[in-house]
C-alpha atoms as an extended CHARMM CRD file, in Angstrom:
* protein
*
       287  EXT
         1         1  MET       CA            -66.4640000000       90.4640000000      105.1350000000  PROA      1               0.0000000000
         2         2  GLY       CA            -68.3660000000       93.4650000000      103.7100000000  PROA      2               0.0000000000
         3         3  LEU       CA            -68.7850000000       96.7730000000      105.4230000000  PROA      3               0.0000000000
         4         4  LEU       CA            -70.1860000000       96.2030000000      108.9140000000  PROA      4               0.0000000000
         5         5  THR       CA            -71.9800000000       93.0350000000      107.6760000000  PROA      5               0.0000000000
         6         6  ASN       CA            -72.4530000000       90.3640000000      110.3560000000  PROA      6               0.0000000000
         7         7  LEU       CA            -70.3270000000       92.3380000000      112.8380000000  PROA      7               0.0000000000
         8         8  THR       CA            -73.1410000000       92.3960000000      115.3670000000  PROA      8               0.0000000000
         9         9  ASN       CA            -73.2250000000       88.6030000000      115.3450000000  PROA      9               0.0000000000
        10        10  LEU       CA            -69.5060000000       88.4920000000      116.0950000000  PROA      10              0.0000000000
        11        11  LYS       CA            -69.8790000000       90.4000000000      119.3490000000  PROA      11              0.0000000000
        12        12  ASP       CA            -70.2350000000       87.3610000000      121.5980000000  PROA      12              0.0000000000
        13        13  LYS       CA            -67.2840000000       85.6520000000      119.9650000000  PROA      13              0.0000000000
        14        14  VAL       CA            -65.0860000000       88.7040000000      120.4360000000  PROA      14              0.0000000000
        15        15  GLU       CA            -65.8870000000       88.8060000000      124.1030000000  PROA      15              0.0000000000
        16        16  ALA       CA            -65.4650000000       85.0510000000      124.5850000000  PROA      16              0.0000000000
        17        17  ALA       CA            -62.0260000000       85.3120000000      123.0420000000  PROA      17              0.0000000000
        18        18  ARG       CA            -61.0070000000       88.1350000000      125.3170000000  PROA      18              0.0000000000
        19        19  HSD       CA            -62.3320000000       86.3900000000      128.4110000000  PROA      19              0.0000000000
        20        20  SER       CA            -60.4030000000       83.2330000000      127.5530000000  PROA      20              0.0000000000
        21        21  ALA       CA            -57.2140000000       85.1450000000      126.7650000000  PROA      21              0.0000000000
        22        22  THR       CA            -57.0390000000       87.8580000000      129.4110000000  PROA      22              0.0000000000
        23        23  PRO       CA            -58.5110000000       88.2750000000      132.8920000000  PROA      23              0.0000000000
        24        24  GLN       CA            -60.7180000000       91.2660000000      133.4030000000  PROA      24              0.0000000000
        25        25  PRO       CA            -58.8480000000       93.9200000000      135.3260000000  PROA      25              0.0000000000
        26        26  PRO       CA            -60.2480000000       94.7200000000      138.7540000000  PROA      26              0.0000000000
        27        27  PRO       CA            -62.0700000000       98.0030000000      139.2150000000  PROA      27              0.0000000000
        28        28  ALA       CA            -59.5940000000      100.8230000000      139.3120000000  PROA      28              0.0000000000
        29        29  ALA       CA            -58.5260000000      101.8210000000      142.6610000000  PROA      29              0.0000000000
        30        30  GLN       CA            -66.5150000000      123.6020000000      132.4880000000  PROA      30              0.0000000000
        31        31  PRO       CA            -65.3480000000      125.3620000000      129.6510000000  PROA      31              0.0000000000
        32        32  GLN       CA            -63.4170000000      123.1760000000      127.3150000000  PROA      32              0.0000000000
        33        33  THR       CA            -59.7170000000      123.7670000000      126.9570000000  PROA      33              0.0000000000
        34        34  GLN       CA            -57.6850000000      122.2750000000      124.1460000000  PROA      34              0.0000000000
        35        35  PRO       CA            -55.1520000000      119.7150000000      125.3850000000  PROA      35              0.0000000000
        36        36  SER       CA            -51.6310000000      120.3890000000      124.2600000000  PROA      36              0.0000000000
        37        37  SER       CA            -50.3600000000      118.2030000000      121.4620000000  PROA      37              0.0000000000
        38        38  SER       CA            -47.7360000000      115.6770000000      122.4470000000  PROA      38              0.0000000000
        39        39  PRO       CA            -44.8490000000      114.2790000000      120.4290000000  PROA      39              0.0000000000
        40        40  LYS       CA            -45.7810000000      111.2520000000      118.3730000000  PROA      40              0.0000000000
        41        41  PRO       CA            -44.1110000000      108.0050000000      119.4360000000  PROA      41              0.0000000000
        42        42  CYS       CA            -41.3930000000      106.6050000000      117.1990000000  PROA      42              0.0000000000
        43        43  SER       CA            -43.9550000000      104.0670000000      115.9660000000  PROA      43              0.0000000000
        44        44  LYS       CA            -47.7180000000      103.7050000000      116.0230000000  PROA      44              0.0000000000
        45        45  ARG       CA            -47.3470000000      100.0980000000      117.0950000000  PROA      45              0.0000000000
        46        46  GLY       CA            -48.2630000000       99.1870000000      120.6740000000  PROA      46              0.0000000000
        47        47  LEU       CA            -49.0820000000       96.3080000000      123.0140000000  PROA      47              0.0000000000
        48        48  CYS       CA            -52.4200000000       95.5030000000      124.6510000000  PROA      48              0.0000000000
        49        49  TRP       CA            -50.6390000000       93.7440000000      127.4890000000  PROA      49              0.0000000000
        50        50  PRO       CA            -52.6980000000       91.1790000000      129.4550000000  PROA      50              0.0000000000
        51        51  LEU       CA            -52.2940000000       91.0190000000      133.2020000000  PROA      51              0.0000000000
        52        52  GLU       CA            -51.9180000000       87.2220000000      132.9900000000  PROA      52              0.0000000000
        53        53  ASN       CA            -48.4480000000       87.7740000000      131.5150000000  PROA      53              0.0000000000
        54        54  ASN       CA            -47.3100000000       88.7480000000      134.9980000000  PROA      54              0.0000000000
        55        55  ASN       CA            -48.1920000000       85.2370000000      136.2070000000  PROA      55              0.0000000000
        56        56  ASN       CA            -46.2880000000       83.6580000000      133.3130000000  PROA      56              0.0000000000
        57        57  ASN       CA            -43.2510000000       85.8870000000      133.8930000000  PROA      57              0.0000000000
        58        58  ASP       CA            -43.4530000000       86.9510000000      130.2520000000  PROA      58              0.0000000000
        59        59  GLN       CA            -41.4510000000       90.1260000000      129.9030000000  PROA      59              0.0000000000
        60        60  VAL       CA            -42.1920000000       93.2610000000      127.9040000000  PROA      60              0.0000000000
        61        61  SER       CA            -38.4420000000       93.4160000000      127.3120000000  PROA      61              0.0000000000
        62        62  ALA       CA            -38.9100000000       90.8500000000      124.5250000000  PROA      62              0.0000000000
        63        63  PHE       CA            -40.4030000000       93.7400000000      122.5480000000  PROA      63              0.0000000000
        64        64  THR       CA            -37.9220000000       96.4490000000      123.5450000000  PROA      64              0.0000000000
        65        65  ARG       CA            -34.6830000000       95.3520000000      121.9050000000  PROA      65              0.0000000000
        66        66  PRO       CA            -32.8120000000       98.0060000000      119.8430000000  PROA      66              0.0000000000
        67        67  GLY       CA            -34.6490000000       98.7620000000      116.6240000000  PROA      67              0.0000000000
        68        68  THR       CA            -38.0500000000       97.6980000000      117.9300000000  PROA      68              0.0000000000
        69        69  LYS       CA            -41.0920000000       99.1120000000      116.1610000000  PROA      69              0.0000000000
        70        70  VAL       CA            -43.1540000000       98.8560000000      119.3600000000  PROA      70              0.0000000000
        71        71  SER       CA            -43.3340000000      102.1350000000      121.2590000000  PROA      71              0.0000000000
        72        72  TRP       CA            -46.1940000000      102.0460000000      123.7820000000  PROA      72              0.0000000000
        73        73  LEU       CA            -48.3160000000       99.8010000000      125.9910000000  PROA      73              0.0000000000
        74        74  TYR       CA            -51.6000000000       99.6360000000      127.8820000000  PROA      74              0.0000000000
        75        75  ASN       CA            -53.0170000000       96.8160000000      130.0220000000  PROA      75              0.0000000000
        76        76  TRP       CA            -56.7190000000       97.6950000000      130.4530000000  PROA      76              0.0000000000
        77        77  SER       CA            -55.9910000000       99.2600000000      133.8740000000  PROA      77              0.0000000000
        78        78  PRO       CA            -54.6610000000      102.4690000000      135.4710000000  PROA      78              0.0000000000
        79        79  ASN       CA            -51.8560000000      100.5490000000      137.1810000000  PROA      79              0.0000000000
        80        80  PRO       CA            -48.6100000000      100.4920000000      135.2190000000  PROA      80              0.0000000000
        81        81  THR       CA            -46.7400000000       97.5520000000      133.7830000000  PROA      81              0.0000000000
        82        82  THR       CA            -43.0450000000       98.1400000000      134.3900000000  PROA      82              0.0000000000
        83        83  CYS       CA            -41.3010000000       98.6390000000      131.0660000000  PROA      83              0.0000000000
        84        84  SER       CA            -39.3500000000      101.1320000000      128.9750000000  PROA      84              0.0000000000
        85        85  LEU       CA            -42.2570000000      101.7180000000      126.5850000000  PROA      85              0.0000000000
        86        86  GLU       CA            -44.5910000000      104.6880000000      126.8360000000  PROA      86              0.0000000000
        87        87  TRP       CA            -47.2600000000      103.8240000000      129.3960000000  PROA      87              0.0000000000
        88        88  VAL       CA            -50.9010000000      104.6780000000      128.6300000000  PROA      88              0.0000000000
        89        89  PRO       CA            -53.2680000000      104.1700000000      131.5950000000  PROA      89              0.0000000000
        90        90  MET       CA            -56.8780000000      103.1420000000      131.1760000000  PROA      90              0.0000000000
        91        91  SER       CA            -59.9890000000      103.4330000000      133.3070000000  PROA      91              0.0000000000
        92        92  TRP       CA            -61.6990000000      100.1750000000      132.3030000000  PROA      92              0.0000000000
        93        93  ASN       CA            -64.9990000000      101.1500000000      133.9010000000  PROA      93              0.0000000000
        94        94  THR       CA            -66.3360000000      103.8680000000      136.2020000000  PROA      94              0.0000000000
        95        95  ALA       CA            -65.2770000000      102.2960000000      139.5230000000  PROA      95              0.0000000000
        96        96  ASP       CA            -62.8160000000      104.0890000000      141.8250000000  PROA      96              0.0000000000
        97        97  MET       CA            -62.1120000000      106.8690000000      139.3530000000  PROA      97              0.0000000000
        98        98  SER       CA            -61.2200000000      109.2740000000      142.1580000000  PROA      98              0.0000000000
        99        99  SER       CA            -57.7190000000      107.7650000000      142.2160000000  PROA      99              0.0000000000
       100       100  LEU       CA            -57.2080000000      108.2650000000      138.4840000000  PROA      100             0.0000000000
       101       101  PRO       CA            -55.7010000000      111.7850000000      138.5010000000  PROA      101             0.0000000000
       102       102  GLY       CA            -53.0110000000      110.7640000000      140.9640000000  PROA      102             0.0000000000
       103       103  LYS       CA            -52.0600000000      107.7040000000      138.9330000000  PROA      103             0.0000000000
       104       104  VAL       CA            -51.8920000000      109.6880000000      135.7050000000  PROA      104             0.0000000000
       105       105  THR       CA            -49.7150000000      112.3240000000      137.3640000000  PROA      105             0.0000000000
       106       106  GLN       CA            -47.4820000000      109.8020000000      139.1220000000  PROA      106             0.0000000000
       107       107  GLN       CA            -46.6850000000      108.0600000000      135.8400000000  PROA      107             0.0000000000
       108       108  SER       CA            -46.3360000000      111.3470000000      133.8950000000  PROA      108             0.0000000000
       109       109  ALA       CA            -48.8250000000      109.9590000000      131.3940000000  PROA      109             0.0000000000
       110       110  THR       CA            -49.5870000000      112.0980000000      128.3610000000  PROA      110             0.0000000000
       111       111  HSD       CA            -52.5390000000      109.9990000000      127.1480000000  PROA      111             0.0000000000
       112       112  LEU       CA            -55.4860000000      108.3080000000      128.8610000000  PROA      112             0.0000000000
       113       113  LEU       CA            -57.9000000000      105.6280000000      127.6650000000  PROA      113             0.0000000000
       114       114  ALA       CA            -61.4210000000      105.3540000000      129.0670000000  PROA      114             0.0000000000
       115       115  PHE       CA            -64.0480000000      102.6070000000      129.3500000000  PROA      115             0.0000000000
       116       116  ASN       CA            -63.6570000000       99.2790000000      127.5490000000  PROA      116             0.0000000000
       117       117  GLU       CA            -66.5640000000       98.4730000000      125.2290000000  PROA      117             0.0000000000
       118       118  PRO       CA            -69.1900000000      100.1100000000      127.4490000000  PROA      118             0.0000000000
       119       119  GLU       CA            -71.9160000000       99.2440000000      124.9380000000  PROA      119             0.0000000000
       120       120  LEU       CA            -71.5410000000       95.5030000000      125.6790000000  PROA      120             0.0000000000
       121       121  PRO       CA            -73.2220000000       93.8690000000      128.7020000000  PROA      121             0.0000000000
       122       122  ASP       CA            -70.2800000000       91.5470000000      129.3950000000  PROA      122             0.0000000000
       123       123  GLN       CA            -67.6600000000       94.2670000000      129.1780000000  PROA      123             0.0000000000
       124       124  SER       CA            -67.7110000000       97.5410000000      131.1070000000  PROA      124             0.0000000000
       125       125  ASN       CA            -71.4790000000       97.7960000000      130.4200000000  PROA      125             0.0000000000
       126       126  ILE       CA            -72.0640000000      101.4980000000      131.0660000000  PROA      126             0.0000000000
       127       127  SER       CA            -75.0310000000      103.5440000000      129.9360000000  PROA      127             0.0000000000
       128       128  VAL       CA            -74.3780000000      106.6570000000      127.8950000000  PROA      128             0.0000000000
       129       129  SER       CA            -75.5970000000      108.8990000000      130.7070000000  PROA      129             0.0000000000
       130       130  SER       CA            -73.4560000000      107.2110000000      133.3670000000  PROA      130             0.0000000000
       131       131  ALA       CA            -70.3830000000      107.2170000000      131.1540000000  PROA      131             0.0000000000
       132       132  ALA       CA            -70.8460000000      110.8840000000      130.3100000000  PROA      132             0.0000000000
       133       133  ALA       CA            -71.2970000000      111.8270000000      133.9650000000  PROA      133             0.0000000000
       134       134  ALA       CA            -68.1500000000      109.9270000000      134.9680000000  PROA      134             0.0000000000
       135       135  TRP       CA            -66.1820000000      111.4960000000      132.1270000000  PROA      135             0.0000000000
       136       136  LEU       CA            -67.2190000000      115.0180000000      133.0670000000  PROA      136             0.0000000000
       137       137  GLU       CA            -66.4550000000      114.4870000000      136.7590000000  PROA      137             0.0000000000
       138       138  HSD       CA            -63.1880000000      112.5750000000      136.5410000000  PROA      138             0.0000000000
       139       139  ILE       CA            -61.6650000000      112.6750000000      133.0630000000  PROA      139             0.0000000000
       140       140  GLU       CA            -62.4110000000      116.1840000000      131.8520000000  PROA      140             0.0000000000
       141       141  PRO       CA            -60.3750000000      117.7260000000      134.7310000000  PROA      141             0.0000000000
       142       142  ILE       CA            -57.4300000000      115.5400000000      133.6680000000  PROA      142             0.0000000000
       143       143  ARG       CA            -57.9450000000      116.5850000000      130.0690000000  PROA      143             0.0000000000
       144       144  ARG       CA            -57.7840000000      120.2420000000      131.0790000000  PROA      144             0.0000000000
       145       145  THR       CA            -54.2250000000      119.6860000000      132.2880000000  PROA      145             0.0000000000
       146       146  GLY       CA            -53.1470000000      118.7940000000      128.7450000000  PROA      146             0.0000000000
       147       147  VAL       CA            -53.4460000000      114.9990000000      128.8510000000  PROA      147             0.0000000000
       148       148  ARG       CA            -54.9620000000      113.7120000000      125.6080000000  PROA      148             0.0000000000
       149       149  CYS       CA            -57.9950000000      111.5730000000      126.4260000000  PROA      149             0.0000000000
       150       150  GLY       CA            -59.3270000000      108.9140000000      124.0760000000  PROA      150             0.0000000000
       151       151  SER       CA            -62.9540000000      108.0310000000      123.6070000000  PROA      151             0.0000000000
       152       152  PRO       CA            -64.4280000000      104.9180000000      125.1710000000  PROA      152             0.0000000000
       153       153  GLY       CA            -63.1060000000      101.9920000000      123.1350000000  PROA      153             0.0000000000
       154       154  ILE       CA            -65.9880000000      100.4870000000      121.1820000000  PROA      154             0.0000000000
       155       155  SER       CA            -66.3470000000       97.0510000000      119.6490000000  PROA      155             0.0000000000
       156       156  SER       CA            -67.3770000000       96.4620000000      116.0420000000  PROA      156             0.0000000000
       157       157  ALA       CA            -70.9080000000       95.4850000000      117.1240000000  PROA      157             0.0000000000
       158       158  GLY       CA            -73.5700000000       97.1510000000      115.0110000000  PROA      158             0.0000000000
       159       159  HSD       CA            -74.8650000000       99.4450000000      117.7620000000  PROA      159             0.0000000000
       160       160  ALA       CA            -71.4520000000      100.5700000000      119.0330000000  PROA      160             0.0000000000
       161       161  VAL       CA            -71.0120000000      103.6350000000      116.8320000000  PROA      161             0.0000000000
       162       162  LYS       CA            -74.4230000000      104.9810000000      117.8750000000  PROA      162             0.0000000000
       163       163  TRP       CA            -73.5000000000      104.5120000000      121.5430000000  PROA      163             0.0000000000
       164       164  LEU       CA            -70.3220000000      106.5350000000      121.0590000000  PROA      164             0.0000000000
       165       165  GLN       CA            -72.0610000000      109.2350000000      119.0310000000  PROA      165             0.0000000000
       166       166  ASP       CA            -74.6180000000      109.6730000000      121.8160000000  PROA      166             0.0000000000
       167       167  PHE       CA            -71.8480000000      109.7730000000      124.4240000000  PROA      167             0.0000000000
       168       168  VAL       CA            -69.9090000000      112.4540000000      122.5740000000  PROA      168             0.0000000000
       169       169  SER       CA            -73.0480000000      114.5350000000      122.0910000000  PROA      169             0.0000000000
       170       170  ALA       CA            -73.6690000000      114.3710000000      125.8380000000  PROA      170             0.0000000000
       171       171  ILE       CA            -70.2000000000      115.5260000000      126.8760000000  PROA      171             0.0000000000
       172       172  ARG       CA            -69.9870000000      118.1690000000      124.1490000000  PROA      172             0.0000000000
       173       173  ALA       CA            -73.1960000000      119.6720000000      125.4820000000  PROA      173             0.0000000000
       174       174  GLN       CA            -71.2290000000      120.3190000000      128.6900000000  PROA      174             0.0000000000
       175       175  GLY       CA            -68.1740000000      121.7900000000      126.9580000000  PROA      175             0.0000000000
       176       176  SER       CA            -66.0260000000      118.6600000000      126.8390000000  PROA      176             0.0000000000
       177       177  ASP       CA            -64.8360000000      116.4000000000      124.0230000000  PROA      177             0.0000000000
       178       178  VAL       CA            -62.6030000000      113.4410000000      123.2230000000  PROA      178             0.0000000000
       179       179  ASP       CA            -59.1990000000      113.8680000000      121.6040000000  PROA      179             0.0000000000
       180       180  PHE       CA            -59.1230000000      110.6850000000      119.5390000000  PROA      180             0.0000000000
       181       181  TRP       CA            -61.3930000000      107.7650000000      118.7000000000  PROA      181             0.0000000000
       182       182  CYS       CA            -60.7090000000      104.2670000000      120.0810000000  PROA      182             0.0000000000
       183       183  ILE       CA            -62.0950000000      101.3130000000      118.1300000000  PROA      183             0.0000000000
       184       184  HSD       CA            -61.7510000000       97.4960000000      117.9820000000  PROA      184             0.0000000000
       185       185  TRP       CA            -62.1470000000       95.0010000000      115.1320000000  PROA      185             0.0000000000
       186       186  TYR       CA            -61.9370000000       91.2130000000      114.6840000000  PROA      186             0.0000000000
       187       187  GLY       CA            -62.6410000000       89.3270000000      111.4630000000  PROA      187             0.0000000000
       188       188  VAL       CA            -61.3130000000       87.3510000000      108.5310000000  PROA      188             0.0000000000
       189       189  ASP       CA            -60.2310000000       89.5260000000      105.6470000000  PROA      189             0.0000000000
       190       190  LEU       CA            -58.2310000000       92.6800000000      105.1090000000  PROA      190             0.0000000000
       191       191  GLY       CA            -60.9490000000       94.2710000000      102.9870000000  PROA      191             0.0000000000
       192       192  GLY       CA            -63.4810000000       93.9890000000      105.7860000000  PROA      192             0.0000000000
       193       193  PHE       CA            -61.0250000000       95.5230000000      108.2340000000  PROA      193             0.0000000000
       194       194  TYR       CA            -60.1940000000       98.4150000000      105.9370000000  PROA      194             0.0000000000
       195       195  ASP       CA            -63.8870000000       99.0430000000      105.1730000000  PROA      195             0.0000000000
       196       196  TYR       CA            -64.6600000000       99.1180000000      108.8810000000  PROA      196             0.0000000000
       197       197  ILE       CA            -61.9610000000      101.5480000000      109.9690000000  PROA      197             0.0000000000
       198       198  TRP       CA            -62.6810000000      103.9760000000      107.1180000000  PROA      198             0.0000000000
       199       199  SER       CA            -66.4430000000      103.8460000000      107.6260000000  PROA      199             0.0000000000
       200       200  THR       CA            -66.2360000000      104.1730000000      111.3960000000  PROA      200             0.0000000000
       201       201  HSD       CA            -63.7910000000      107.0680000000      111.2020000000  PROA      201             0.0000000000
       202       202  HSD       CA            -66.1420000000      108.8460000000      108.7970000000  PROA      202             0.0000000000
       203       203  GLN       CA            -69.1980000000      108.2260000000      110.9880000000  PROA      203             0.0000000000
       204       204  LEU       CA            -67.5310000000      109.3450000000      114.2100000000  PROA      204             0.0000000000
       205       205  GLY       CA            -65.7560000000      112.3780000000      112.7940000000  PROA      205             0.0000000000
       206       206  PRO       CA            -62.7700000000      112.4580000000      110.4290000000  PROA      206             0.0000000000
       207       207  GLU       CA            -61.4080000000      115.5800000000      112.1000000000  PROA      207             0.0000000000
       208       208  LYS       CA            -60.0730000000      113.4050000000      114.9390000000  PROA      208             0.0000000000
       209       209  PRO       CA            -57.4300000000      110.6580000000      114.7430000000  PROA      209             0.0000000000
       210       210  VAL       CA            -58.0590000000      106.9920000000      115.5200000000  PROA      210             0.0000000000
       211       211  TRP       CA            -56.4280000000      104.4960000000      117.8650000000  PROA      211             0.0000000000
       212       212  ILE       CA            -57.2060000000      100.8650000000      117.0220000000  PROA      212             0.0000000000
       213       213  THR       CA            -56.6190000000       99.4370000000      120.4650000000  PROA      213             0.0000000000
       214       214  GLU       CA            -57.5870000000       95.8440000000      119.5920000000  PROA      214             0.0000000000
       215       215  PHE       CA            -57.6390000000       94.0270000000      116.2540000000  PROA      215             0.0000000000
       216       216  ALA       CA            -56.8350000000       90.5900000000      114.8470000000  PROA      216             0.0000000000
       217       217  ALA       CA            -57.6380000000       88.1140000000      112.0820000000  PROA      217             0.0000000000
       218       218  THR       CA            -59.9400000000       85.3190000000      113.2330000000  PROA      218             0.0000000000
       219       219  ASN       CA            -62.7050000000       82.9680000000      112.0990000000  PROA      219             0.0000000000
       220       220  TRP       CA            -63.7530000000       82.2090000000      115.7180000000  PROA      220             0.0000000000
       221       221  ASN       CA            -63.0240000000       78.5070000000      115.3380000000  PROA      221             0.0000000000
       222       222  GLU       CA            -60.4710000000       77.5820000000      117.9790000000  PROA      222             0.0000000000
       223       223  SER       CA            -60.1930000000       73.9670000000      116.8060000000  PROA      223             0.0000000000
       224       224  GLU       CA            -59.8330000000       74.9180000000      113.1280000000  PROA      224             0.0000000000
       225       225  PRO       CA            -58.4590000000       78.4690000000      113.1170000000  PROA      225             0.0000000000
       226       226  LEU       CA            -57.4710000000       80.4820000000      110.0990000000  PROA      226             0.0000000000
       227       227  PRO       CA            -54.2520000000       79.1540000000      108.5570000000  PROA      227             0.0000000000
       228       228  ARG       CA            -51.0440000000       80.4570000000      110.0320000000  PROA      228             0.0000000000
       229       229  GLU       CA            -50.0290000000       81.9810000000      106.7010000000  PROA      229             0.0000000000
       230       230  HSD       CA            -53.3160000000       83.8820000000      106.4720000000  PROA      230             0.0000000000
       231       231  VAL       CA            -53.0020000000       85.3600000000      109.9640000000  PROA      231             0.0000000000
       232       232  GLU       CA            -49.3400000000       86.2940000000      109.5620000000  PROA      232             0.0000000000
       233       233  ASN       CA            -50.0290000000       87.9050000000      106.1810000000  PROA      233             0.0000000000
       234       234  PHE       CA            -52.9990000000       89.7950000000      107.6540000000  PROA      234             0.0000000000
       235       235  ALA       CA            -50.8610000000       91.1300000000      110.4950000000  PROA      235             0.0000000000
       236       236  ARG       CA            -47.9990000000       92.0870000000      108.2070000000  PROA      236             0.0000000000
       237       237  GLU       CA            -50.1110000000       93.7930000000      105.5350000000  PROA      237             0.0000000000
       238       238  SER       CA            -52.4790000000       95.5380000000      107.9540000000  PROA      238             0.0000000000
       239       239  CYS       CA            -49.6070000000       97.0390000000      109.9420000000  PROA      239             0.0000000000
       240       240  LYS       CA            -47.9660000000       98.2720000000      106.7470000000  PROA      240             0.0000000000
       241       241  TYR       CA            -51.2610000000       99.8160000000      105.6540000000  PROA      241             0.0000000000
       242       242  LEU       CA            -52.0490000000      101.4400000000      109.0050000000  PROA      242             0.0000000000
       243       243  ASP       CA            -48.6110000000      103.0200000000      108.9890000000  PROA      243             0.0000000000
       244       244  THR       CA            -49.5570000000      104.8660000000      105.7720000000  PROA      244             0.0000000000
       245       245  LEU       CA            -52.7360000000      106.4270000000      107.1990000000  PROA      245             0.0000000000
       246       246  ASP       CA            -52.1600000000      109.8340000000      108.7620000000  PROA      246             0.0000000000
       247       247  TRP       CA            -55.4090000000      109.6110000000      110.7300000000  PROA      247             0.0000000000
       248       248  VAL       CA            -54.4640000000      106.3310000000      112.4340000000  PROA      248             0.0000000000
       249       249  GLU       CA            -52.2440000000      107.4360000000      115.3160000000  PROA      249             0.0000000000
       250       250  ARG       CA            -51.7150000000      104.0960000000      117.0730000000  PROA      250             0.0000000000
       251       251  TYR       CA            -52.7380000000      100.4590000000      116.9750000000  PROA      251             0.0000000000
       252       252  CYS       CA            -52.4190000000       97.1970000000      118.9380000000  PROA      252             0.0000000000
       253       253  TRP       CA            -52.5870000000       93.6640000000      117.5780000000  PROA      253             0.0000000000
       254       254  PHE       CA            -54.3820000000       91.1270000000      119.7790000000  PROA      254             0.0000000000
       255       255  GLY       CA            -52.2700000000       89.8810000000      121.1510000000  PROA      255             0.0000000000
       256       256  PRO       CA            -49.0070000000       89.7070000000      123.0840000000  PROA      256             0.0000000000
       257       257  MET       CA            -49.9840000000       86.5950000000      125.0220000000  PROA      257             0.0000000000
       258       258  ARG       CA            -49.6350000000       82.8020000000      125.0120000000  PROA      258             0.0000000000
       259       259  ASN       CA            -53.3430000000       82.0380000000      124.6590000000  PROA      259             0.0000000000
       260       260  THR       CA            -55.5620000000       84.0590000000      122.3480000000  PROA      260             0.0000000000
       261       261  GLY       CA            -58.5430000000       81.7580000000      122.9120000000  PROA      261             0.0000000000
       262       262  THR       CA            -61.1250000000       81.5940000000      120.1370000000  PROA      262             0.0000000000
       263       263  VAL       CA            -59.2840000000       84.3020000000      118.2310000000  PROA      263             0.0000000000
       264       264  GLY       CA            -57.0160000000       81.4190000000      117.2410000000  PROA      264             0.0000000000
       265       265  LYS       CA            -53.5540000000       80.2640000000      118.1810000000  PROA      265             0.0000000000
       266       266  TRP       CA            -51.7860000000       81.8610000000      115.2150000000  PROA      266             0.0000000000
       267       267  ALA       CA            -52.6920000000       85.3660000000      116.4160000000  PROA      267             0.0000000000
       268       268  ARG       CA            -50.6440000000       85.0020000000      119.5760000000  PROA      268             0.0000000000
       269       269  MET       CA            -47.2300000000       86.6300000000      119.9440000000  PROA      269             0.0000000000
       270       270  TYR       CA            -45.8780000000       84.2730000000      122.6430000000  PROA      270             0.0000000000
       271       271  ASP       CA            -45.6280000000       80.4980000000      122.3360000000  PROA      271             0.0000000000
       272       272  ASP       CA            -46.2620000000       78.0550000000      125.1730000000  PROA      272             0.0000000000
       273       273  GLU       CA            -42.6840000000       78.4510000000      126.4320000000  PROA      273             0.0000000000
       274       274  GLY       CA            -42.8960000000       82.2340000000      126.5410000000  PROA      274             0.0000000000
       275       275  LYS       CA            -40.8070000000       82.8380000000      123.4230000000  PROA      275             0.0000000000
       276       276  LEU       CA            -41.9210000000       85.2270000000      120.7160000000  PROA      276             0.0000000000
       277       277  THR       CA            -43.6890000000       83.5770000000      117.8010000000  PROA      277             0.0000000000
       278       278  ALA       CA            -42.8400000000       84.4400000000      114.2080000000  PROA      278             0.0000000000
       279       279  LEU       CA            -45.7390000000       86.8990000000      114.2700000000  PROA      279             0.0000000000
       280       280  GLY       CA            -44.4660000000       88.4370000000      117.5080000000  PROA      280             0.0000000000
       281       281  LYS       CA            -40.9930000000       88.9190000000      116.0780000000  PROA      281             0.0000000000
       282       282  ALA       CA            -42.3900000000       90.4310000000      112.8890000000  PROA      282             0.0000000000
       283       283  TYR       CA            -44.6280000000       92.7950000000      114.8590000000  PROA      283             0.0000000000
       284       284  ARG       CA            -41.5950000000       93.9120000000      116.8380000000  PROA      284             0.0000000000
       285       285  ASP       CA            -39.1120000000       94.2020000000      113.9880000000  PROA      285             0.0000000000
       286       286  GLN       CA            -40.7090000000       94.7450000000      110.5870000000  PROA      286             0.0000000000
       287       287  SER       CA            -41.3780000000       98.1610000000      109.1450000000  PROA      287             0.0000000000
């Protein structure tokens, strides 16, 4: 896939895959100051942990054995998943954000994610002005305490970068900012993925690091998915490559779940019995 080509048309498929794989989390119960830097985790590699795993009794501990390369976790909500990994809360939308500071403090969180794909109608679906107002009221005060706050996580839809650029302009006009960019990508080939992350980082601002909080290899054909070897090679090679990029701070493969929907069954990291797949084991163990 060439640079940003056809990504807009993939939007609906991305969202259908996420809806079939993970339930949407329920709504969450100025002069600028520079947040303090925090120690980097032992690995960039993290888990976008679906809430449905709680129903399946799938345990994060499968990824926390000695020598694991997985160091952190988020679950699209501000409510923690019990585990030994670094917990990163998220405000999925703008609902009930008044409780966010207490949850961040209670969990001693050093990072915060905000707003899941607000540019998409079937995701958090927030206008730039509403998102900026919510950020300034609820997230900027948290940021002033030293918590590093990521940008809204955008999809690879063609209009997503413009949405985020407008959002950042709005909060910067009021003395705020984001501390790192959050982006998502789904597609077939490594070249398209690499083109996208480099281009998007350049467009948004190369002075800030990037978190890729969702990505996977997929052709959006659940009945005839990409071959297992293709997906496993994509995961292996992309992780190796991301680990070489200083400006990529963290990333999460989609996903640590039994059912990855139209993303395709070979992208999943749990099998039907709740055991790690070959991809899941490699994601956990391989450098």
